[in-house]
N, C-alpha and C positions, 0 to 999 in steps of 0.2 A: 665762148669759143676760145680755142687755144691754138698755138702754133709752136713748132719746135724752134727754139732759139739756140743755135749752135755755139758751143764754147770752143771745140776743136773737132776736126773731122779729117779723115784720111781714107785711103783706099780700103783699109780694114777696120777702121774704128770711127765712132761718132759719140762724142760727149755733148749732151744738151740738156736743157731744162724746158719744161712746158711753160710757155708765156701766156698768161691770162691778163685781160684788161684790168688795170689798176690794182694788181696784186704783186707782191714780191714773191719770187719762186722759193719754195721750201725744199724741193727735192731735185736731184740731178739723175739723169738716165745715161746709161752706158751701153752701147751696142758694139760688139766685137764680131766681125765677120770671119768665118773660117778659123776659129781658135785651134791651135795645135793640139790642145788637150783641155778637157773640162770634165768635171764630175758634179753630179747633183745627188745629194743624199738626204735622207730623213732619219732622225733619231728620235725614238719615243722614250720619254722619261716620265716620271710620275708628275712632273709639272706641265707636261704637254709635249707637243711635237716641235722639234728643232729642225729647220731646213738649213742646208748647207750647200753653197755653190762655190766651187773652186775653178778658176779659169787661168790657164797659162797665157800671159801677156808678154809679147816680145819687149825687151828692155827699151828699144828705140821708140816704140809706141807709148810705153809708160812714161818715158821722158817727155814726149810731146804733150801727153795728158797732164802730167804734173806741172809743167811750165805754164800751160794754158790756164789751169785751175788757179795757180798762184797769181797770175796776172788778172784773171777775171775777178777774183776775190780781193785783190790788192793786198796780198799777204807777204810781200817782199820783206818787210821789216820783221815779220814773225820768223822768217827763216834766215835772217842775217844778211839779206840782200839789199839792193838799193831801194830807197823809199822816195826818190824824187824823179827827175826826168832822165836818169841814167839809162844806158842801154839795158834792155830787158824789162824796164818798168812799163806798166800799162800806159803811162803818161808820156812815154818816150816819143818825141816827134819824128824820129828817124826810122821807126819800125813800121 
């Protein structure tokens, strides 16, 4: 049995992973409601078929997603940000 474990969600987006008992999630899912523009294409090559999805994401939504992902994965140090209890850290007691 699984459940959606939300990383960030808003009126038009939801970033989550499927949570299973006693297992660490390996994939993340992204839902975008009413995208302004999107295309789906397939290209056939001699090596097989390549699927391509392009979605226009408003910058403010992408900012929310990026910040939530960095906090969830505790990647502040990897992007030059705070690594302790500073504002913006997942360990920050004021947020």
